[in-house]
C-alpha positions in Angstrom: -4.2 107.9 26.2 -2.4 106.1 28.9 -2.4 107.7 32.4 0.9 108.8 33.7 2.2 106.8 36.7 4.6 108.6 39.0 7.2 106.8 41.1 7.7 107.9 44.7 10.6 107.2 47.0 9.1 108.1 50.4 12.3 108.3 52.5 13.1 108.7 56.2 15.2 111.8 55.6 14.4 112.8 52.0 11.8 112.0 49.4 11.7 112.1 45.6 9.1 111.8 42.8 9.9 110.5 39.3 8.4 109.5 36.0 9.2 107.5 32.8 9.1 109.5 29.6 9.1 106.7 27.2 12.8 106.3 27.0 14.2 106.6 30.5 13.2 107.5 34.1 13.9 111.0 35.5 13.5 112.6 38.9 11.3 115.7 38.9 12.8 119.0 40.0 11.3 122.2 41.2 13.0 125.5 42.3 14.3 123.7 45.4 15.9 120.9 43.4 15.1 117.2 43.1 15.1 116.3 46.8 12.2 117.1 49.1 13.1 116.8 52.8 10.7 114.4 54.6 9.8 117.1 57.1 6.4 118.6 58.0 6.1 121.7 60.2 2.6 122.7 61.5 1.9 126.4 62.0 -0.2 127.9 64.8 -3.2 128.0 62.5 -2.8 124.2 61.7 -1.4 124.8 58.2 1.2 122.2 57.1 4.6 123.4 55.6 6.5 120.6 53.9 10.1 120.1 52.6 12.8 122.7 52.5 10.6 125.4 54.2 9.8 123.0 57.0 13.5 122.2 57.4 14.1 125.9 57.9 11.7 125.8 60.8 13.4 123.0 62.7 15.1 125.5 65.0 12.3 128.1 65.5 9.4 125.6 65.7 10.9 122.3 66.9 7.9 120.9 68.8 5.7 121.3 65.8 8.2 120.2 63.1 8.1 116.5 62.5 10.9 114.5 60.8 11.8 110.8 60.5 8.1 110.0 60.7 8.7 106.9 58.5 10.0 105.1 61.6 6.5 105.2 63.1 4.5 104.0 60.0 2.2 101.1 60.9 3.7 100.9 64.4 1.6 100.2 67.5 2.6 101.3 71.0 4.0 97.8 71.7 6.2 98.0 68.6 8.1 101.0 69.9 11.3 99.7 71.5 13.6 102.6 70.9 13.8 105.6 73.3 12.6 108.6 71.3 12.8 111.1 74.2 15.5 113.0 72.5 13.1 114.1 69.7 11.8 117.7 70.1 8.2 116.6 69.3 6.1 114.5 71.6 5.4 110.8 70.9 2.1 109.5 72.4 1.4 105.8 72.6 -2.4 106.2 73.2 -4.8 103.7 74.7 -6.0 102.4 71.4 -2.4 101.3 70.7 -1.8 103.7 67.7 1.3 105.9 67.8 0.5 109.5 67.6 2.4 112.8 67.6 0.8 115.4 69.8 1.2 119.2 70.0 -1.3 121.8 71.2 -4.7 120.6 70.1 -3.5 118.3 67.4 -3.0 114.5 67.6 -1.7 113.1 64.3 -0.8 109.6 63.2 2.3 108.7 61.0 0.2 108.1 57.9 -1.5 111.4 58.3 1.8 113.3 58.5 3.3 111.2 55.6 0.2 112.1 53.6 1.3 115.8 53.7 4.8 114.8 52.3 3.0 112.7 49.6 0.7 115.6 48.7 3.8 117.9 48.2 5.4 115.3 45.9 2.1 115.0 44.0 1.9 118.8 43.5 5.5 118.8 42.4 4.7 116.4 39.7 1.5 118.0 38.7 3.2 121.4 38.4 5.8 119.8 36.2 3.3 118.2 33.8 0.6 120.8 34.1 -2.1 118.2 34.8 -3.8 116.3 37.6 -2.0 113.0 38.6 -3.2 110.3 40.9 -1.6 106.9 39.9 1.6 106.1 41.6 4.1 103.5 42.8 5.5 104.0 46.3 8.7 102.3 47.6 9.2 100.9 51.1 12.0 99.0 52.8 12.1 95.3 52.2 11.7 94.7 56.0 8.4 96.5 56.1 5.7 94.3 57.4 2.1 94.2 56.3 1.0 96.8 58.8 3.7 99.2 57.7 2.8 98.7 54.0 -0.9 99.2 54.8 -0.1 102.4 56.6 1.9 103.6 53.5 -1.0 102.7 51.2 -3.3 104.6 53.6 -1.1 107.6 53.6 -1.3 107.6 49.7 -5.0 107.5 49.9 -5.1 110.4 52.3 -2.9 112.4 49.8 -5.4 111.7 47.0 -3.1 109.1 45.3 -4.1 105.9 43.7 -1.3 103.6 44.9 -1.1 101.0 42.1 1.7 99.1 43.9 4.0 99.1 46.9 7.5 98.0 45.8 10.5 97.1 47.9 13.3 99.7 47.8 16.0 97.1 46.9 13.8 95.7 44.1 13.4 99.3 42.8 17.2 99.8 42.8 17.7 96.6 40.9 15.1 97.7 38.3 16.9 101.0 38.0 20.0 99.2 37.0 18.2 97.0 34.6 19.1 93.8 36.5 15.6 92.4 35.9 16.8 91.8 32.3 19.2 89.1 33.6 17.9 85.6 33.8 19.3 84.7 37.2 21.4 86.7 39.7 22.0 87.1 43.4 22.1 90.8 44.3 23.1 92.8 47.4 21.6 96.2 47.9 23.6 98.3 50.4 21.5 101.2 51.4 23.2 103.8 53.5 21.0 106.8 53.8 20.9 109.9 56.0 19.2 108.4 59.0 19.1 104.6 58.4 21.1 101.7 57.1 19.8 98.5 55.6 21.1 95.7 53.4 18.9 93.3 51.4 19.9 90.1 49.5 17.8 89.5 46.4 17.5 86.4 44.3 16.5 87.0 40.6 15.0 84.1 38.8 13.5 84.7 35.3 12.7 88.4 35.9 11.1 87.7 39.4 12.7 89.2 42.4 12.7 87.4 45.8 14.0 89.0 49.0 16.1 86.3 50.7 17.1 88.3 53.7 17.3 91.8 55.2 19.3 93.4 58.0 20.3 96.8 59.1 20.2 99.5 61.7 17.4 102.1 61.9 19.6 104.3 64.1 22.6 104.4 61.8 23.1 106.7 58.8 25.0 109.6 57.3 24.2 111.6 60.3 26.6 109.4 62.3 29.4 110.2 59.8 28.8 113.9 60.5 28.9 113.2 64.3 32.3 111.4 63.9 33.6 114.5 62.0 32.2 116.8 64.7 34.1 114.9 67.3 37.3 115.1 65.2 37.0 118.9 64.6 36.0 119.6 68.3 39.1 117.6 69.4 41.3 119.7 67.0 39.8 122.9 68.5 40.3 121.5 72.0 36.6 122.0 72.9 35.1 120.7 76.1 32.1 118.3 75.9 30.0 121.0 77.4 31.1 123.5 74.7 30.6 120.9 71.9 27.1 120.2 72.9 26.0 123.8 73.4 23.1 124.2 70.9 24.4 126.9 68.6 28.0 125.6 68.7 26.9 122.1 67.9 24.7 123.3 65.0 27.6 125.3 63.6 29.9 122.3 63.8 27.3 120.0 62.3 27.0 122.3 59.2 30.8 122.4 58.9 31.0 118.6 59.2 28.4 118.0 56.6 30.2 120.2 54.0 33.6 118.8 55.0 32.3 115.2 54.4 31.1 116.2 50.9 34.3 118.0 50.0 36.5 115.1 51.2 34.5 112.8 48.9 36.1 114.8 46.1 39.5 116.0 47.6 42.3 114.3 49.5 42.5 117.2 52.0 40.9 120.5 52.8 41.6 123.6 54.9 39.0 124.8 57.4 38.8 128.2 59.0 36.5 128.0 62.1 34.9 131.1 63.6 31.8 130.4 65.7 29.6 133.5 66.0 29.1 134.9 69.5 32.0 132.9 70.9 35.7 133.3 71.1 36.1 130.0 69.3 38.2 130.2 66.2 41.0 128.5 64.4 42.3 127.0 61.2 42.9 123.3 60.7 43.6 120.8 57.9 41.7 117.6 57.6 42.7 114.8 55.3 40.6 112.1 53.7 42.6 109.4 55.6 41.8 111.2 58.9 38.1 111.2 57.9 38.3 107.5 57.0 39.8 106.7 60.4 37.1 108.7 62.2 34.3 106.8 60.5 35.9 103.3 60.3 34.0 101.9 63.3 30.7 103.0 61.7 31.5 101.2 58.5 32.4 98.1 60.5 28.9 98.2 62.0 27.4 98.1 58.5 29.6 95.1 57.7 28.3 93.2 60.6 24.8 93.7 59.3 25.9 92.6 55.8 27.5 89.5 57.1 24.4 88.6 59.0 22.2 89.2 55.9 24.4 87.0 53.8 24.4 84.3 56.5 20.6 84.4 56.8 20.3 84.0 53.1 22.4 80.8 53.5 25.1 82.3 51.1 28.7 83.3 51.2 30.2 86.6 50.0 31.5 84.9 46.9 28.0 83.9 45.9 27.0 87.5 45.3 26.8 88.4 41.6 25.9 92.1 41.7 26.3 94.9 44.3 24.2 98.1 44.3 24.9 101.1 46.4 22.0 103.2 47.5 21.8 106.3 49.7 23.8 109.6 49.8 26.3 108.2 52.3 27.6 105.7 49.7 29.2 108.7 47.9 32.0 108.5 50.5 35.0 106.9 48.8 35.9 104.8 51.9 32.4 103.3 51.9 32.7 102.3 48.3 36.2 100.9 48.7 35.2 98.8 51.7 32.1 97.3 50.1 34.1 96.5 47.0 36.7 94.7 49.2 34.1 92.7 51.0 32.5 91.3 47.8 35.6 91.3 45.5 33.6 93.2 42.8 32.9 96.7 41.7 29.5 98.0 42.9 27.0 99.7 40.6 27.4 103.4 41.2 26.7 105.3 37.9 23.2 106.2 39.0 22.9 108.9 41.6 22.6 107.0 44.8 20.0 109.4 46.1 17.9 108.9 43.0 18.2 105.2 42.2 15.2 104.0 44.2 12.9 106.7 42.8 14.1 105.8 39.3 13.2 102.2 39.9 9.8 103.2 41.2 9.1 105.2 37.9 10.2 102.1 35.9 7.8 99.9 37.9 5.1 102.5 37.1 5.9 102.3 33.4 5.6 98.6 33.5 2.2 98.8 35.2 1.0 101.4 32.7 2.2 99.4 29.7 4.9 101.9 28.7 7.4 99.2 29.3 6.1 95.9 27.8 9.1 93.6 27.6 9.0 92.9 31.3 6.5 90.2 32.4 4.9 90.8 35.8 3.0 88.4 37.9 -0.3 89.8 39.1 -1.1 89.9 42.8 -4.1 89.1 44.9 -5.5 92.5 46.0 -7.0 91.3 49.3 -6.5 88.4 51.6 -8.6 85.2 51.0 -9.8 82.7 53.6 -12.7 80.9 55.2 -14.9 81.2 58.3 -14.1 79.0 61.2 -15.5 78.5 64.7 -16.6 81.6 66.4 -17.0 83.5 63.1 -13.3 84.2 62.8 -11.5 84.2 59.5 -8.7 81.7 58.8 -6.6 83.4 56.0 -5.2 81.1 53.4 -3.8 83.5 50.8 -2.5 86.8 52.0 -3.0 90.2 50.3 -0.4 91.0 47.6 0.5 87.3 47.2 1.8 86.7 43.6 -0.5 84.7 41.4 -0.7 81.8 40.5 -0.6 80.5 44.1 -2.2 77.9 46.4 -2.5 77.1 50.1 -3.9 74.2 52.1 -5.0 73.6 55.6 -6.4 70.6 57.4 -9.5 71.0 59.7 -11.8 68.8 61.7 -15.4 68.7 63.0 -16.3 70.6 66.2 -19.3 68.5 67.4 -19.8 64.8 67.7 -21.3 62.9 64.8 -21.2 65.9 62.5 -21.9 64.6 59.0 -21.3 67.8 56.9 -19.2 71.0 57.1 -20.0 74.4 55.5 -17.2 76.2 53.6 -17.7 79.9 53.7 -15.2 81.8 51.4 -14.2 85.3 52.5 -12.2 88.2 51.1 -10.8 91.0 53.2 -8.3 92.0 55.9 -10.6 92.0 59.0 -10.5 89.2 61.6 -14.2 88.3 61.6 -16.4 87.0 58.8 -19.1 89.7 59.3 -16.5 92.4 58.4 -15.3 90.7 55.2 -16.8 90.2 51.8 -18.5 86.8 51.2 -17.4 85.2 47.9 -19.4 82.0 48.1 -20.4 78.9 50.2 -20.6 75.2 49.7 -21.0 72.1 51.8 -19.0 68.9 52.1 -21.4 66.2 53.1 -21.1 62.4 53.7 -18.7 62.7 56.7 -18.9 59.4 58.7 -20.3 60.0 62.2 -17.4 60.2 64.6 -16.2 62.0 67.8 -15.5 65.7 67.2 -11.8 66.1 66.2 -11.5 62.7 64.5 -12.5 63.5 60.8 -9.8 65.2 58.7 -11.0 67.7 56.1 -8.4 69.2 53.8 -9.3 72.6 52.4 -7.3 74.0 49.4 -7.3 77.5 48.0 -5.8 77.9 44.5 -5.7 81.0 42.3 -4.8 80.4 38.6 -2.9 82.8 36.3 -6.2 84.5 35.3 -7.1 85.3 38.9 -9.8 82.6 39.3 -10.0 81.0 42.7 -10.8 77.4 43.2 -11.7 76.2 46.7 -12.0 72.5 47.4 -12.8 70.5 50.5 -11.7 66.8 50.7 -12.6 64.2 53.3 -9.2 62.6 53.8 -10.8 59.4 55.1 -13.1 58.8 52.2 -11.5 61.1 49.5 -14.9 62.5 48.8 -14.6 66.2 47.7 -16.6 69.3 46.8 -15.3 72.5 45.1 -16.3 76.0 43.8 -14.8 78.5 41.4 -15.0 82.3 42.1 -13.3 85.5 40.9 -11.7 87.0 44.1 -12.0 90.6 42.9 -15.4 90.3 41.2 -17.5 93.3 41.9 -14.8 95.1 43.9 -13.8 98.5 42.6 -10.5 100.2 43.5 -12.5 102.4 45.9 -14.0 99.3 47.7 -10.6 97.7 48.0 -9.1 101.0 49.4 -12.0 101.2 51.9 -11.5 97.7 53.1 -7.8 98.4 53.6 -8.7 101.6 55.4 -11.1 99.7 57.6 -8.6 97.0 58.4 -6.0 99.7 59.5 -8.5 101.6 61.5 -9.9 98.6 63.4 -6.6 96.6 63.5 -6.2 96.6 67.3 -9.8 96.0 68.2 -10.1 93.2 65.6 -7.1 91.5 66.9 -8.2 91.7 70.5 -11.6 90.3 69.5 -10.0 87.6 67.5 -7.8 86.5 70.4 -10.7 86.5 72.7 -12.8 84.4 70.4 -9.9 81.9 69.9 -9.6 81.7 73.7 -13.3 80.9 74.0 -13.2 78.4 71.2 -10.3 76.5 72.9 -12.3 76.7 76.2 -15.4 75.1 74.6 -13.3 72.3 73.1 -12.0 71.5 76.6 -15.5 71.5 78.0 -16.7 69.2 75.3 -13.9 66.7 75.9 -14.4 66.8 79.6 -18.2 66.2 79.3 -17.5 63.2 77.0 -15.2 61.7 79.6 -17.8 62.1 82.3 -20.5 60.4 80.2 -18.3 57.4 79.6 -16.2 57.0 82.7 -17.9 58.8 85.6 -17.7 55.6 87.7 -14.0 56.1 88.1 -14.6 59.3 90.1 -15.9 60.0 93.5 -19.1 62.2 93.8 -16.9 65.0 95.2 -14.6 64.9 92.1 -17.6 64.8 89.8 -19.1 67.8 91.6 -15.9 69.7 91.4 -15.6 69.1 87.6 -19.2 70.1 87.0 -18.6 73.3 89.0 -15.4 74.1 86.9 -17.4 73.5 83.7 -20.2 75.9 84.9 -17.6 78.6 85.9 -15.9 78.3 82.5 -19.2 78.2 80.6 -20.4 81.4 82.4 -17.1 83.1 81.6 -17.4 82.2 77.9 -20.9 83.6 77.8 -20.5 86.7 79.9 -16.8 87.7 80.2 -14.4 89.5 77.9 -11.5 88.8 80.2 -9.0 86.6 78.3 -6.9 86.0 81.3 -9.9 84.8 83.4 -11.1 82.4 80.6 -7.6 81.1 80.0 -7.1 80.5 83.8 -10.4 78.6 84.1 -9.6 76.6 81.0 -6.2 75.6 82.4 -7.8 74.6 85.7 -10.5 72.5 84.0 -7.8 71.0 81.7 -5.8 70.0 84.7 -8.7 68.2 86.3 -9.4 66.5 82.9 -5.8 65.3 82.7 -6.1 63.7 86.1 -9.3 62.1 84.9 -7.6 60.9 81.7 -4.9 59.2 83.8 -7.5 57.2 85.7 -9.2 56.3 82.4 -5.8 55.1 81.0 -5.1 53.1 84.1 -8.5 51.5 83.9 -8.0 50.6 80.3 -4.6 49.0 80.9 -6.1 47.0 83.8 -9.0 45.8 81.7 -6.6 44.7 78.9 -4.3 42.8 81.3 -7.1 41.0 83.0 -7.9 39.2 79.7 -4.3 38.3 79.0 -2.4 35.1 79.9 1.2 35.3 81.3 2.6 34.1 78.0 0.7 36.9 76.1 2.3 39.6 78.2 
């Protein structure tokens, strides 16, 4: 019996879980409905409340109720550019560089909080089916980088899920509409959610989706439409700015605005009777759809700017777009649909609930992976990055994790010491920055390199994975064309648990690994400068005074000591630059001497 694979749309504002029943994909409901608010509230005893009940605690427990946590997934302190001081909970950019949310004695990362949301979705599905479920597909924005995707994968693991695949939200939307059945198409996915807006341009070639460009605004969403309506209603009621921003008045107006937005999506005008509790503020007013459209027009123009940029970045024009998909609850607004249709000159796909379309696509992707849908051909992916060990024990990655196979990559290297006649190729798998922290897949040597000064030989290394997942690594001496190669199975001996642990380790040690990698790269560069300078001294020391030679030797000693004993990158870089400057002056004297020697052996007519 095939395992069920659930699809999860882990959203900024709301999340959904879905499944494929053999004929179609469906979003799972419970007594609260299909949508689960992406909100987690922590009680005094540390217990986590998720979803609708957590949303109810936003006012009474604001400092311990976390929303929009998706914005912090995979982010380091240096990534945080936006001012989040308006949030009721505390954002802590700790010394280790990981963004945490602090309250009382708890300090939680975004993946840990997201895991609580995923757990709730998992329970929702398990209650529906009456059985334990672990396999899933999770969607992420197309612009998510590897760190953000790893953080999402890590959150899934913490929630007890086996994340079979991370899929881009626009790709999921395209799958939901069956656009993968087309041979070729250029698709725009216009995603206007509650808290964010993004647009993606997809290219479909023979059932394979490629993201050409993305753009958007993480601080723009349906909430802004509500704010525009609040301003309009407050103006009609002649409220002052101070009155409007009073907490209980603002919350009352926000609820009215949200309901008005929904009703005006179905009616041309509505009558409102306002009576704000514990205030003398009351009145009746009429709001028309055209007034609403005017109030939000500047917001929709902002989304158009992002769309234009995405189309431009994809090197396309509006008329090159074949299909338009609307995603997100804010696309229910008729004015939004009308504007998007005007921009592209074609009717957007809207017959699937825009709140559900991404989740439905995730369920379809799950069905493809489980074999329930067989007519779609999928390319497999490389589960972990592949590379080789270079100087200092660091890993040079050739093929990145989740690369579609078949694939290949080449890099050209050289020798590090003079008269080196062989190089060792050490093949590695993993996400860490140093060879000792990755899995060794094999070693081989390329011999027969002609003796030469370090840096002169050219060695081309090629990594190639075929359709069966077999990795071929070859090294070729470009001067003699002599080559050696080895075949390995990249995932041989690696269970899902090992892969997950390796991903977990890479996430946990991300900052320290990168710091160590940068330090080692700095030391390797410094050693190269020392080697080149020593070679110049051996061959041309007669061009320098004894004071100059002593100064260079002193600089070499200082730099060598720093390489051996210091972890201060700035210090090593500064000493390297200083020695390099002295070497450049030396090189100028060598060049002048070389030119002089050549000219001394030339007749006038030869010059």
